[in-house]
N, CA, C, O and the ligand as a Tripos MOL2 file, in Angstrom:
@<TRIPOS>MOLECULE
protein
  309   307    78     0     0
PROTEIN
NO_CHARGES

@<TRIPOS>ATOM
      1 N          72.7750  114.6930   97.7020 N.3       1 MET1
      2 CA         71.9810  114.0560   96.7480 C.3       1 MET1
      3 C          71.3340  112.9120   97.4260 C.2       1 MET1
      4 O          72.0630  112.1560   98.0690 O.2       1 MET1
      5 N          70.1150  112.6940   97.3720 N.am      2 LYS2
      6 CA         69.4420  111.5990   97.9590 C.3       2 LYS2
      7 C          68.5290  110.8450   96.9730 C.2       2 LYS2
      8 O          67.6070  111.4720   96.4500 O.2       2 LYS2
      9 N          68.6970  109.7030   96.7200 N.am      3 LEU3
     10 CA         67.9360  108.8770   95.7500 C.3       3 LEU3
     11 C          66.7300  108.3210   96.3370 C.2       3 LEU3
     12 O          66.7660  107.7550   97.4300 O.2       3 LEU3
     13 N          65.6430  108.4590   95.6500 N.am      4 ASP4
     14 CA         64.4530  107.6110   96.2090 C.3       4 ASP4
     15 C          64.6460  106.1710   95.7710 C.2       4 ASP4
     16 O          65.6010  105.7530   95.1160 O.2       4 ASP4
     17 N          63.6660  105.5040   96.1960 N.am      5 GLU5
     18 CA         63.8210  103.9860   96.1040 C.3       5 GLU5
     19 C          63.7510  103.5430   94.5360 C.2       5 GLU5
     20 O          64.4130  102.5910   94.1220 O.2       5 GLU5
     21 N          62.9070  104.3010   93.7150 N.am      6 ARG6
     22 CA         62.8900  103.9780   92.4340 C.3       6 ARG6
     23 C          64.1470  104.2310   91.6780 C.2       6 ARG6
     24 O          64.6950  103.4210   90.9300 O.2       6 ARG6
     25 N          64.5410  105.4230   91.9480 N.am      7 GLN7
     26 CA         65.8820  105.7450   91.2990 C.3       7 GLN7
     27 C          66.9710  104.9630   91.6930 C.2       7 GLN7
     28 O          67.8190  104.6570   90.8550 O.2       7 GLN7
     29 N          67.0730  104.5600   92.9800 N.am      8 LEU8
     30 CA         67.9230  103.5660   93.3930 C.3       8 LEU8
     31 C          67.9420  102.3240   92.5140 C.2       8 LEU8
     32 O          68.9660  101.9490   91.9440 O.2       8 LEU8
     33 N          66.7800  101.7070   92.4270 N.am      9 SER9
     34 CA         66.5900  100.4330   91.7670 C.3       9 SER9
     35 C          66.9430  100.5540   90.3550 C.2       9 SER9
     36 O          67.5430   99.6480   89.7770 O.2       9 SER9
     37 N          66.5930  101.6480   89.7720 N.am     10 ASP10
     38 CA         67.0650  101.9620   88.4040 C.3      10 ASP10
     39 C          68.5250  101.9790   88.3050 C.2      10 ASP10
     40 O          69.0870  101.4650   87.3370 O.2      10 ASP10
     41 N          69.1000  102.4850   89.1570 N.am     11 LEU11
     42 CA         70.5810  102.7730   89.2420 C.3      11 LEU11
     43 C          71.2810  101.4610   89.3060 C.2      11 LEU11
     44 O          72.2220  101.1670   88.5690 O.2      11 LEU11
     45 N          70.7030  100.5730   90.3570 N.am     12 LEU12
     46 CA         71.3420   99.3730   90.5560 C.3      12 LEU12
     47 C          71.1420   98.3520   89.4330 C.2      12 LEU12
     48 O          71.9600   97.4610   89.2060 O.2      12 LEU12
     49 N          70.0120   98.5290   88.7450 N.am     13 ARG13
     50 CA         69.8310   97.6950   87.6250 C.3      13 ARG13
     51 C          70.8110   98.0950   86.4990 C.2      13 ARG13
     52 O          71.3470   97.2300   85.8050 O.2      13 ARG13
     53 N          71.0180   99.2940   86.3410 N.am     14 THR14
     54 CA         72.0380   99.7550   85.3750 C.3      14 THR14
     55 C          73.3920   99.1700   85.6520 C.2      14 THR14
     56 O          74.0960   98.7010   84.7590 O.2      14 THR14
     57 N          73.7490   99.2150   86.9710 N.am     15 LEU15
     58 CA         75.1310   98.7180   87.5030 C.3      15 LEU15
     59 C          75.0480   97.2440   87.2270 C.2      15 LEU15
     60 O          76.0120   96.7610   86.6340 O.2      15 LEU15
     61 N          74.1530   96.5260   87.5250 N.am     16 THR16
     62 CA         74.0850   95.0980   87.4760 C.3      16 THR16
     63 C          74.2720   94.5590   85.9160 C.2      16 THR16
     64 O          74.9170   93.5690   85.5680 O.2      16 THR16
     65 N          73.5600   95.4440   85.1030 N.am     17 LEU17
     66 CA         73.7170   95.0180   83.6920 C.3      17 LEU17
     67 C          75.1250   95.2520   83.1040 C.2      17 LEU17
     68 O          75.4510   94.7920   82.0090 O.2      17 LEU17
     69 N          75.9040   95.9530   83.8470 N.am     18 THR18
     70 CA         77.1650   96.1890   83.4080 C.3      18 THR18
     71 C          78.2420   95.3950   84.3190 C.2      18 THR18
     72 O          79.3670   95.8360   84.5540 O.2      18 THR18
     73 N          77.7780   94.2560   84.7630 N.am     19 GLU19
     74 CA         78.5500   93.6240   85.9230 C.3      19 GLU19
     75 C          79.9810   93.2470   85.5490 C.2      19 GLU19
     76 O          80.8500   93.0910   86.4060 O.2      19 GLU19
     77 N          80.2010   93.1010   84.2040 N.am     20 ASN20
     78 CA         81.4310   92.5770   83.9410 C.3      20 ASN20
     79 C          82.5630   93.8210   83.7760 C.2      20 ASN20
     80 O          83.7820   93.6530   83.7900 O.2      20 ASN20
     81 N          81.9430   94.9590   83.6330 N.am     21 ALA21
     82 CA         82.7600   96.1190   83.7550 C.3      21 ALA21
     83 C          82.9620   96.7840   85.1120 C.2      21 ALA21
     84 O          82.0230   96.9970   85.8780 O.2      21 ALA21
     85 N          84.1080   97.0720   85.3510 N.am     22 GLU22
     86 CA         84.2860   97.7990   86.7410 C.3      22 GLU22
     87 C          83.5460   99.1380   86.8190 C.2      22 GLU22
     88 O          83.2850   99.8580   85.8550 O.2      22 GLU22
     89 N          83.2750   99.3460   87.9740 N.am     23 LEU23
     90 CA         82.6410  100.7860   88.0820 C.3      23 LEU23
     91 C          83.7750  101.8150   87.7990 C.2      23 LEU23
     92 O          84.9590  101.5520   88.0110 O.2      23 LEU23
     93 N          83.3830  102.8680   87.3610 N.am     24 ASN24
     94 CA         84.2850  104.0340   87.2440 C.3      24 ASN24
     95 C          83.8870  104.9180   88.4340 C.2      24 ASN24
     96 O          82.8770  104.6390   89.0810 O.2      24 ASN24
     97 N          84.5920  105.8960   88.7180 N.am     25 CYS25
     98 CA         84.4220  106.8220   89.9720 C.3      25 CYS25
     99 C          83.1530  107.3820   90.0400 C.2      25 CYS25
    100 O          82.5060  107.4700   91.0830 O.2      25 CYS25
    101 N          82.7050  107.8440   88.7130 N.am     26 GLU26
    102 CA         81.3360  108.5370   88.7190 C.3      26 GLU26
    103 C          80.2750  107.5490   89.0900 C.2      26 GLU26
    104 O          79.3720  107.9470   89.8260 O.2      26 GLU26
    105 N          80.2720  106.3070   88.6680 N.am     27 GLU27
    106 CA         79.3140  105.3040   88.9170 C.3      27 GLU27
    107 C          79.3070  104.9420   90.3980 C.2      27 GLU27
    108 O          78.2520  104.6910   90.9800 O.2      27 GLU27
    109 N          80.5170  104.9170   91.0110 N.am     28 CYS28
    110 CA         80.7700  104.4430   92.2680 C.3      28 CYS28
    111 C          80.1760  105.4930   93.2410 C.2      28 CYS28
    112 O          79.5200  105.1900   94.2380 O.2      28 CYS28
    113 N          80.4790  106.7960   92.8410 N.am     29 LEU29
    114 CA         80.0310  107.9480   93.7850 C.3      29 LEU29
    115 C          78.3690  108.0440   93.5540 C.2      29 LEU29
    116 O          77.6310  108.4530   94.4500 O.2      29 LEU29
    117 N          77.9690  107.6990   92.4940 N.am     30 ALA30
    118 CA         76.3940  107.7500   92.3870 C.3      30 ALA30
    119 C          75.8600  106.6970   93.3830 C.2      30 ALA30
    120 O          74.8260  106.9790   93.9890 O.2      30 ALA30
    121 N          76.3620  105.7050   93.5730 N.am     31 ALA31
    122 CA         75.7750  104.5980   94.4710 C.3      31 ALA31
    123 C          76.3640  104.4660   95.8260 C.2      31 ALA31
    124 O          75.9440  103.6190   96.6140 O.2      31 ALA31
    125 N          77.3550  105.3080   96.1230 N.am     32 VAL32
    126 CA         78.0070  105.1500   97.4400 C.3      32 VAL32
    127 C          77.1770  105.5270   98.5570 C.2      32 VAL32
    128 O          77.2560  104.8730   99.5970 O.2      32 VAL32
    129 N          76.3620  106.5400   98.4570 N.am     33 ALA33
    130 CA         75.4420  106.9700   99.4800 C.3      33 ALA33
    131 C          74.4720  105.8220   99.9220 C.2      33 ALA33
    132 O          74.2930  105.5020  101.0970 O.2      33 ALA33
    133 N          73.9010  105.2750   98.8990 N.am     34 ALA34
    134 CA         72.9260  104.2040   99.0510 C.3      34 ALA34
    135 C          73.7410  102.9850   99.6260 C.2      34 ALA34
    136 O          73.1840  102.2600  100.4500 O.2      34 ALA34
    137 N          74.9560  102.7400   99.2530 N.am     35 TYR35
    138 CA         75.8150  101.6470   99.7290 C.3      35 TYR35
    139 C          76.0000  101.9440  101.3050 C.2      35 TYR35
    140 O          75.7400  101.0960  102.1590 O.2      35 TYR35
    141 N          76.4100  103.0590  101.5570 N.am     36 ALA36
    142 CA         76.7420  103.5290  103.0330 C.3      36 ALA36
    143 C          75.4670  103.2280  103.9530 C.2      36 ALA36
    144 O          75.5370  102.7110  105.0680 O.2      36 ALA36
    145 N          74.3250  103.6200  103.3310 N.am     37 GLU37
    146 CA         73.0620  103.5280  104.2430 C.3      37 GLU37
    147 C          72.6700  102.0650  104.3990 C.2      37 GLU37
    148 O          72.0850  101.6120  105.3830 O.2      37 GLU37
    149 N          73.0420  101.3930  103.3570 N.am     38 SER38
    150 CA         72.7080   99.9300  103.4310 C.3      38 SER38
    151 C          73.6820   99.1160  104.3970 C.2      38 SER38
    152 O          73.3250   98.1510  105.0720 O.2      38 SER38
    153 N          74.9460   99.6450  104.3590 N.am     39 GLU39
    154 CA         75.9410   99.0750  105.2410 C.3      39 GLU39
    155 C          75.5210   99.3650  106.6890 C.2      39 GLU39
    156 O          75.4800   98.4350  107.4950 O.2      39 GLU39
    157 N          75.2320  100.5240  107.0240 N.am     40 LEU40
    158 CA         74.7200  101.0670  108.3180 C.3      40 LEU40
    159 C          73.4440  100.3330  108.8030 C.2      40 LEU40
    160 O          73.2530  100.1080  109.9980 O.2      40 LEU40
    161 N          72.5630   99.9620  107.8080 N.am     41 ALA41
    162 CA         71.4020   99.3470  108.1080 C.3      41 ALA41
    163 C          71.7020   97.7680  108.3390 C.2      41 ALA41
    164 O          70.8230   96.9710  108.6650 O.2      41 ALA41
    165 N          72.9570   97.4490  108.1430 N.am     42 GLY42
    166 CA         73.2350   95.9730  108.2840 C.3      42 GLY42
    167 C          72.7410   95.0570  107.3640 C.2      42 GLY42
    168 O          72.6540   93.8500  107.5890 O.2      42 GLY42
    169 N          72.3870   95.6580  106.2360 N.am     43 LYS43
    170 CA         71.8380   94.7040  105.0300 C.3      43 LYS43
    171 C          72.9790   93.9270  104.2680 C.2      43 LYS43
    172 O          74.1320   94.3290  104.1090 O.2      43 LYS43
    173 N          72.4880   92.8390  103.8660 N.am     44 THR44
    174 CA         73.4030   92.1030  102.9810 C.3      44 THR44
    175 C          73.5400   92.7710  101.7270 C.2      44 THR44
    176 O          72.5380   93.0930  101.0890 O.2      44 THR44
    177 N          74.8170   93.0320  101.2770 N.am     45 PRO45
    178 CA         75.2040   93.8270  100.0170 C.3      45 PRO45
    179 C          74.4840   93.0090   98.8080 C.2      45 PRO45
    180 O          74.4780   91.7800   98.7380 O.2      45 PRO45
    181 N          73.9780   93.7420   98.0230 N.am     46 THR46
    182 CA         73.5070   93.1540   96.7250 C.3      46 THR46
    183 C          74.6510   93.0560   95.6250 C.2      46 THR46
    184 O          75.7060   93.6790   95.7410 O.2      46 THR46
    185 N          74.4070   92.3570   94.7210 N.am     47 GLU47
    186 CA         75.4310   92.2140   93.6510 C.3      47 GLU47
    187 C          76.0060   93.5700   93.1320 C.2      47 GLU47
    188 O          77.1830   93.7150   92.7990 O.2      47 GLU47
    189 N          75.1210   94.4790   93.0990 N.am     48 ALA48
    190 CA         75.6060   95.7530   92.5180 C.3      48 ALA48
    191 C          76.4920   96.5460   93.6750 C.2      48 ALA48
    192 O          77.4290   97.3020   93.4150 O.2      48 ALA48
    193 N          76.0610   96.2590   94.8630 N.am     49 PHE49
    194 CA         76.8400   96.8520   96.0230 C.3      49 PHE49
    195 C          78.2450   96.1030   96.1080 C.2      49 PHE49
    196 O          79.2160   96.6560   96.6260 O.2      49 PHE49
    197 N          78.3010   94.9150   95.6150 N.am     50 HIS50
    198 CA         79.6560   94.2220   95.6290 C.3      50 HIS50
    199 C          80.7010   95.0970   94.6680 C.2      50 HIS50
    200 O          81.8810   95.2860   94.9670 O.2      50 HIS50
    201 N          80.1010   95.5630   93.5460 N.am     51 GLN51
    202 CA         80.9040   96.2200   92.7960 C.3      51 GLN51
    203 C          81.4290   97.5640   93.4000 C.2      51 GLN51
    204 O          82.5820   97.9610   93.2290 O.2      51 GLN51
    205 N          80.4300   98.2590   94.1560 N.am     52 VAL52
    206 CA         80.8770   99.4910   94.8830 C.3      52 VAL52
    207 C          81.9060   99.1330   95.7800 C.2      52 VAL52
    208 O          82.9530   99.7800   95.7360 O.2      52 VAL52
    209 N          81.7730   98.1480   96.6410 N.am     53 GLN53
    210 CA         82.7420   97.4550   97.4940 C.3      53 GLN53
    211 C          84.1060   97.2860   96.8750 C.2      53 GLN53
    212 O          85.1380   97.6640   97.4280 O.2      53 GLN53
    213 N          84.0540   96.7000   95.7010 N.am     54 GLN54
    214 CA         85.2150   96.3360   94.8660 C.3      54 GLN54
    215 C          85.9900   97.6790   94.5030 C.2      54 GLN54
    216 O          87.2050   97.8170   94.6420 O.2      54 GLN54
    217 N          85.2270   98.5290   94.0780 N.am     55 HIS55
    218 CA         85.8260   99.9090   93.6890 C.3      55 HIS55
    219 C          86.4670  100.5540   94.8430 C.2      55 HIS55
    220 O          87.6090  101.0100   94.7730 O.2      55 HIS55
    221 N          85.7440  100.5990   95.9060 N.am     56 LEU56
    222 CA         86.3030  101.2880   97.1920 C.3      56 LEU56
    223 C          87.5240  100.6560   97.6480 C.2      56 LEU56
    224 O          88.2960  101.3250   98.3360 O.2      56 LEU56
    225 N          87.7970   99.4700   97.3610 N.am     57 LYS57
    226 CA         89.0080   98.7080   97.7900 C.3      57 LYS57
    227 C          90.1840   99.1940   97.0200 C.2      57 LYS57
    228 O          91.2810   99.2520   97.5750 O.2      57 LYS57
    229 N          90.0150   99.5820   95.6580 N.am     58 VAL58
    230 CA         90.9860  100.0500   94.8550 C.3      58 VAL58
    231 C          91.1280  101.5020   94.5510 C.2      58 VAL58
    232 O          92.0310  101.9300   93.8320 O.2      58 VAL58
    233 N          90.1910  102.2800   95.1300 N.am     59 CYS59
    234 CA         90.1220  103.6410   94.7950 C.3      59 CYS59
    235 C          90.2070  104.4680   95.9740 C.2      59 CYS59
    236 O          89.2420  104.4630   96.7380 O.2      59 CYS59
    237 N          91.2130  105.1760   96.2380 N.am     60 ALA60
    238 CA         91.3720  105.9480   97.6040 C.3      60 ALA60
    239 C          90.4280  107.1570   97.5880 C.2      60 ALA60
    240 O          89.9320  107.5720   98.6350 O.2      60 ALA60
    241 N          90.1580  107.7700   96.2880 N.am     61 ASP61
    242 CA         89.3460  108.9130   96.3200 C.3      61 ASP61
    243 C          87.9200  108.6180   96.7050 C.2      61 ASP61
    244 O          87.3140  109.3470   97.4900 O.2      61 ASP61
    245 N          87.3870  107.5560   96.1540 N.am     62 CYS62
    246 CA         85.9180  106.9960   96.4290 C.3      62 CYS62
    247 C          85.8790  106.5930   97.8130 C.2      62 CYS62
    248 O          84.8950  106.9040   98.4840 O.2      62 CYS62
    249 N          86.9070  105.8850   98.3630 N.am     63 ASN63
    250 CA         86.9220  105.3550   99.7550 C.3      63 ASN63
    251 C          86.8080  106.5230  100.7430 C.2      63 ASN63
    252 O          86.0710  106.4670  101.7270 O.2      63 ASN63
    253 N          87.5390  107.5440  100.4510 N.am     64 GLU64
    254 CA         87.5280  108.8110  101.2340 C.3      64 GLU64
    255 C          85.9250  109.4100  101.2470 C.2      64 GLU64
    256 O          85.3410  109.7610  102.2720 O.2      64 GLU64
    257 N          85.4550  109.4360  100.1140 N.am     65 GLU65
    258 CA         84.1940  109.8970  100.0780 C.3      65 GLU65
    259 C          83.1130  109.0150  100.8290 C.2      65 GLU65
    260 O          82.2070  109.5390  101.4770 O.2      65 GLU65
    261 N          83.2690  107.6080  100.7010 N.am     66 TYR66
    262 CA         82.6000  106.9180  101.4860 C.3      66 TYR66
    263 C          82.6710  106.9020  102.9450 C.2      66 TYR66
    264 O          81.6480  106.7700  103.6170 O.2      66 TYR66
    265 N          83.8380  107.0310  103.4710 N.am     67 ARG67
    266 CA         84.1350  107.2630  104.8690 C.3      67 ARG67
    267 C          83.4230  108.6180  105.4810 C.2      67 ARG67
    268 O          82.8970  108.6810  106.5920 O.2      67 ARG67
    269 N          83.5110  109.6140  104.5890 N.am     68 ALA68
    270 CA         83.0080  110.9260  104.9750 C.3      68 ALA68
    271 C          81.5060  110.6230  104.9680 C.2      68 ALA68
    272 O          80.8810  111.0830  105.9240 O.2      68 ALA68
    273 N          80.9120  110.0180  104.1720 N.am     69 LEU69
    274 CA         79.4780  109.7010  104.0050 C.3      69 LEU69
    275 C          78.9870  108.8890  105.1840 C.2      69 LEU69
    276 O          77.9000  109.1470  105.7010 O.2      69 LEU69
    277 N          79.6780  108.0230  105.5710 N.am     70 LEU70
    278 CA         79.4830  107.0440  106.7460 C.3      70 LEU70
    279 C          79.3860  107.9420  108.0470 C.2      70 LEU70
    280 O          78.4710  107.8490  108.8660 O.2      70 LEU70
    281 N          80.4630  108.8350  108.1300 N.am     71 GLU71
    282 CA         80.4500  109.6130  109.4120 C.3      71 GLU71
    283 C          79.2850  110.6060  109.3890 C.2      71 GLU71
    284 O          78.7270  110.8420  110.4610 O.2      71 GLU71
    285 N          78.8680  111.2030  108.2830 N.am     72 ALA72
    286 CA         77.8340  111.9700  108.1330 C.3      72 ALA72
    287 C          76.5400  111.4410  108.4250 C.2      72 ALA72
    288 O          75.7450  112.0840  109.1100 O.2      72 ALA72
    289 N          76.2410  110.1970  107.9070 N.am     73 ILE73
    290 CA         75.1250  109.5780  108.2440 C.3      73 ILE73
    291 C          75.1040  109.1040  109.7310 C.2      73 ILE73
    292 O          74.0450  109.1450  110.3580 O.2      73 ILE73
    293 N          76.0740  108.7260  110.2140 N.am     74 GLN74
    294 CA         76.0490  108.2910  111.6520 C.3      74 GLN74
    295 C          75.8520  109.5220  112.5380 C.2      74 GLN74
    296 O          75.1780  109.4530  113.5660 O.2      74 GLN74
    297 N          76.4360  110.6270  112.1390 N.am     75 GLY75
    298 CA         76.1410  111.9610  112.8690 C.3      75 GLY75
    299 C          74.7170  112.2800  112.8280 C.2      75 GLY75
    300 O          74.2590  112.7540  113.8670 O.2      75 GLY75
    301 N          73.9600  112.1270  111.8890 N.am     76 ILE76
    302 CA         72.6760  112.5060  111.7040 C.3      76 ILE76
    303 C          71.7880  111.4980  112.7230 C.2      76 ILE76
    304 O          70.9560  111.9220  113.5250 O.2      76 ILE76
    305 N          72.1020  110.1980  112.5460 N.am     77 SER77
    306 CA         71.2130  109.2530  113.3220 C.3      77 SER77
    307 C          71.4780  109.2680  114.8030 C.2      77 SER77
    308 O          70.8240  108.5440  115.5540 O.2      77 SER77
    309 ZN         86.8360  105.8820   92.3760 Zn       78 ZN78
@<TRIPOS>BOND
     1     1     2 1
     2     2     3 1
     3     3     4 2
     4     3     5 am
     5     5     6 1
     6     6     7 1
     7     7     8 2
     8     7     9 am
     9     9    10 1
    10    10    11 1
    11    11    12 2
    12    11    13 am
    13    13    14 1
    14    14    15 1
    15    15    16 2
    16    15    17 am
    17    17    18 1
    18    18    19 1
    19    19    20 2
    20    19    21 am
    21    21    22 1
    22    22    23 1
    23    23    24 2
    24    23    25 am
    25    25    26 1
    26    26    27 1
    27    27    28 2
    28    27    29 am
    29    29    30 1
    30    30    31 1
    31    31    32 2
    32    31    33 am
    33    33    34 1
    34    34    35 1
    35    35    36 2
    36    35    37 am
    37    37    38 1
    38    38    39 1
    39    39    40 2
    40    39    41 am
    41    41    42 1
    42    42    43 1
    43    43    44 2
    44    43    45 am
    45    45    46 1
    46    46    47 1
    47    47    48 2
    48    47    49 am
    49    49    50 1
    50    50    51 1
    51    51    52 2
    52    51    53 am
    53    53    54 1
    54    54    55 1
    55    55    56 2
    56    55    57 am
    57    57    58 1
    58    58    59 1
    59    59    60 2
    60    59    61 am
    61    61    62 1
    62    62    63 1
    63    63    64 2
    64    63    65 am
    65    65    66 1
    66    66    67 1
    67    67    68 2
    68    67    69 am
    69    69    70 1
    70    70    71 1
    71    71    72 2
    72    71    73 am
    73    73    74 1
    74    74    75 1
    75    75    76 2
    76    75    77 am
    77    77    78 1
    78    78    79 1
    79    79    80 2
    80    79    81 am
    81    81    82 1
    82    82    83 1
    83    83    84 2
    84    83    85 am
    85    85    86 1
    86    86    87 1
    87    87    88 2
    88    87    89 am
    89    89    90 1
    90    90    91 1
    91    91    92 2
    92    91    93 am
    93    93    94 1
    94    94    95 1
    95    95    96 2
    96    95    97 am
    97    97    98 1
    98    98    99 1
    99    99   100 2
   100    99   101 am
   101   101   102 1
   102   102   103 1
   103   103   104 2
   104   103   105 am
   105   105   106 1
   106   106   107 1
   107   107   108 2
   108   107   109 am
   109   109   110 1
   110   110   111 1
   111   111   112 2
   112   111   113 am
   113   113   114 1
   114   114   115 1
   115   115   116 2
   116   115   117 am
   117   117   118 1
   118   118   119 1
   119   119   120 2
   120   119   121 am
   121   121   122 1
   122   122   123 1
   123   123   124 2
   124   123   125 am
   125   125   126 1
   126   126   127 1
   127   127   128 2
   128   127   129 am
   129   129   130 1
   130   130   131 1
   131   131   132 2
   132   131   133 am
   133   133   134 1
   134   134   135 1
   135   135   136 2
   136   135   137 am
   137   137   138 1
   138   138   139 1
   139   139   140 2
   140   139   141 am
   141   141   142 1
   142   142   143 1
   143   143   144 2
   144   143   145 am
   145   145   146 1
   146   146   147 1
   147   147   148 2
   148   147   149 am
   149   149   150 1
   150   150   151 1
   151   151   152 2
   152   151   153 am
   153   153   154 1
   154   154   155 1
   155   155   156 2
   156   155   157 am
   157   157   158 1
   158   158   159 1
   159   159   160 2
   160   159   161 am
   161   161   162 1
   162   162   163 1
   163   163   164 2
   164   163   165 am
   165   165   166 1
   166   166   167 1
   167   167   168 2
   168   167   169 am
   169   169   170 1
   170   170   171 1
   171   171   172 2
   172   171   173 am
   173   173   174 1
   174   174   175 1
   175   175   176 2
   176   175   177 am
   177   177   178 1
   178   178   179 1
   179   179   180 2
   180   179   181 am
   181   181   182 1
   182   182   183 1
   183   183   184 2
   184   183   185 am
   185   185   186 1
   186   186   187 1
   187   187   188 2
   188   187   189 am
   189   189   190 1
   190   190   191 1
   191   191   192 2
   192   191   193 am
   193   193   194 1
   194   194   195 1
   195   195   196 2
   196   195   197 am
   197   197   198 1
   198   198   199 1
   199   199   200 2
   200   199   201 am
   201   201   202 1
   202   202   203 1
   203   203   204 2
   204   203   205 am
   205   205   206 1
   206   206   207 1
   207   207   208 2
   208   207   209 am
   209   209   210 1
   210   210   211 1
   211   211   212 2
   212   211   213 am
   213   213   214 1
   214   214   215 1
   215   215   216 2
   216   215   217 am
   217   217   218 1
   218   218   219 1
   219   219   220 2
   220   219   221 am
   221   221   222 1
   222   222   223 1
   223   223   224 2
   224   223   225 am
   225   225   226 1
   226   226   227 1
   227   227   228 2
   228   227   229 am
   229   229   230 1
   230   230   231 1
   231   231   232 2
   232   231   233 am
   233   233   234 1
   234   234   235 1
   235   235   236 2
   236   235   237 am
   237   237   238 1
   238   238   239 1
   239   239   240 2
   240   239   241 am
   241   241   242 1
   242   242   243 1
   243   243   244 2
   244   243   245 am
   245   245   246 1
   246   246   247 1
   247   247   248 2
   248   247   249 am
   249   249   250 1
   250   250   251 1
   251   251   252 2
   252   251   253 am
   253   253   254 1
   254   254   255 1
   255   255   256 2
   256   255   257 am
   257   257   258 1
   258   258   259 1
   259   259   260 2
   260   259   261 am
   261   261   262 1
   262   262   263 1
   263   263   264 2
   264   263   265 am
   265   265   266 1
   266   266   267 1
   267   267   268 2
   268   267   269 am
   269   269   270 1
   270   270   271 1
   271   271   272 2
   272   271   273 am
   273   273   274 1
   274   274   275 1
   275   275   276 2
   276   275   277 am
   277   277   278 1
   278   278   279 1
   279   279   280 2
   280   279   281 am
   281   281   282 1
   282   282   283 1
   283   283   284 2
   284   283   285 am
   285   285   286 1
   286   286   287 1
   287   287   288 2
   288   287   289 am
   289   289   290 1
   290   290   291 1
   291   291   292 2
   292   291   293 am
   293   293   294 1
   294   294   295 1
   295   295   296 2
   296   295   297 am
   297   297   298 1
   298   298   299 1
   299   299   300 2
   300   299   301 am
   301   301   302 1
   302   302   303 1
   303   303   304 2
   304   303   305 am
   305   305   306 1
   306   306   307 1
   307   307   308 2
@<TRIPOS>SUBSTRUCTURE
     1 MET1         2 RESIDUE 1 A MET
     2 LYS2         6 RESIDUE 1 A LYS
     3 LEU3        10 RESIDUE 1 A LEU
     4 ASP4        14 RESIDUE 1 A ASP
     5 GLU5        18 RESIDUE 1 A GLU
     6 ARG6        22 RESIDUE 1 A ARG
     7 GLN7        26 RESIDUE 1 A GLN
     8 LEU8        30 RESIDUE 1 A LEU
     9 SER9        34 RESIDUE 1 A SER
    10 ASP10       38 RESIDUE 1 A ASP
    11 LEU11       42 RESIDUE 1 A LEU
    12 LEU12       46 RESIDUE 1 A LEU
    13 ARG13       50 RESIDUE 1 A ARG
    14 THR14       54 RESIDUE 1 A THR
    15 LEU15       58 RESIDUE 1 A LEU
    16 THR16       62 RESIDUE 1 A THR
    17 LEU17       66 RESIDUE 1 A LEU
    18 THR18       70 RESIDUE 1 A THR
    19 GLU19       74 RESIDUE 1 A GLU
    20 ASN20       78 RESIDUE 1 A ASN
    21 ALA21       82 RESIDUE 1 A ALA
    22 GLU22       86 RESIDUE 1 A GLU
    23 LEU23       90 RESIDUE 1 A LEU
    24 ASN24       94 RESIDUE 1 A ASN
    25 CYS25       98 RESIDUE 1 A CYS
    26 GLU26      102 RESIDUE 1 A GLU
    27 GLU27      106 RESIDUE 1 A GLU
    28 CYS28      110 RESIDUE 1 A CYS
    29 LEU29      114 RESIDUE 1 A LEU
    30 ALA30      118 RESIDUE 1 A ALA
    31 ALA31      122 RESIDUE 1 A ALA
    32 VAL32      126 RESIDUE 1 A VAL
    33 ALA33      130 RESIDUE 1 A ALA
    34 ALA34      134 RESIDUE 1 A ALA
    35 TYR35      138 RESIDUE 1 A TYR
    36 ALA36      142 RESIDUE 1 A ALA
    37 GLU37      146 RESIDUE 1 A GLU
    38 SER38      150 RESIDUE 1 A SER
    39 GLU39      154 RESIDUE 1 A GLU
    40 LEU40      158 RESIDUE 1 A LEU
    41 ALA41      162 RESIDUE 1 A ALA
    42 GLY42      166 RESIDUE 1 A GLY
    43 LYS43      170 RESIDUE 1 A LYS
    44 THR44      174 RESIDUE 1 A THR
    45 PRO45      178 RESIDUE 1 A PRO
    46 THR46      182 RESIDUE 1 A THR
    47 GLU47      186 RESIDUE 1 A GLU
    48 ALA48      190 RESIDUE 1 A ALA
    49 PHE49      194 RESIDUE 1 A PHE
    50 HIS50      198 RESIDUE 1 A HIS
    51 GLN51      202 RESIDUE 1 A GLN
    52 VAL52      206 RESIDUE 1 A VAL
    53 GLN53      210 RESIDUE 1 A GLN
    54 GLN54      214 RESIDUE 1 A GLN
    55 HIS55      218 RESIDUE 1 A HIS
    56 LEU56      222 RESIDUE 1 A LEU
    57 LYS57      226 RESIDUE 1 A LYS
    58 VAL58      230 RESIDUE 1 A VAL
    59 CYS59      234 RESIDUE 1 A CYS
    60 ALA60      238 RESIDUE 1 A ALA
    61 ASP61      242 RESIDUE 1 A ASP
    62 CYS62      246 RESIDUE 1 A CYS
    63 ASN63      250 RESIDUE 1 A ASN
    64 GLU64      254 RESIDUE 1 A GLU
    65 GLU65      258 RESIDUE 1 A GLU
    66 TYR66      262 RESIDUE 1 A TYR
    67 ARG67      266 RESIDUE 1 A ARG
    68 ALA68      270 RESIDUE 1 A ALA
    69 LEU69      274 RESIDUE 1 A LEU
    70 LEU70      278 RESIDUE 1 A LEU
    71 GLU71      282 RESIDUE 1 A GLU
    72 ALA72      286 RESIDUE 1 A ALA
    73 ILE73      290 RESIDUE 1 A ILE
    74 GLN74      294 RESIDUE 1 A GLN
    75 GLY75      298 RESIDUE 1 A GLY
    76 ILE76      302 RESIDUE 1 A ILE
    77 SER77      306 RESIDUE 1 A SER
    78 ZN78       309 GROUP 0 **** ****
């Protein structure tokens, strides 16, 4: 699944609006590909991505998914 830029900004806006609530796994996985690409691009994480980061720290399942994505993206480029 690849989000285009508009879908991504919609998603991030949604995440930012709920900034007091921690991400659940579904929300984290929806954003994790964009987060991984942003990381690899060396971009400064946005507020929404901080929540992804936070979730990855506490959730082994999503962290595993994130690592797999990083490897996949690095493998392509
Ligand atoms: Zn999770």
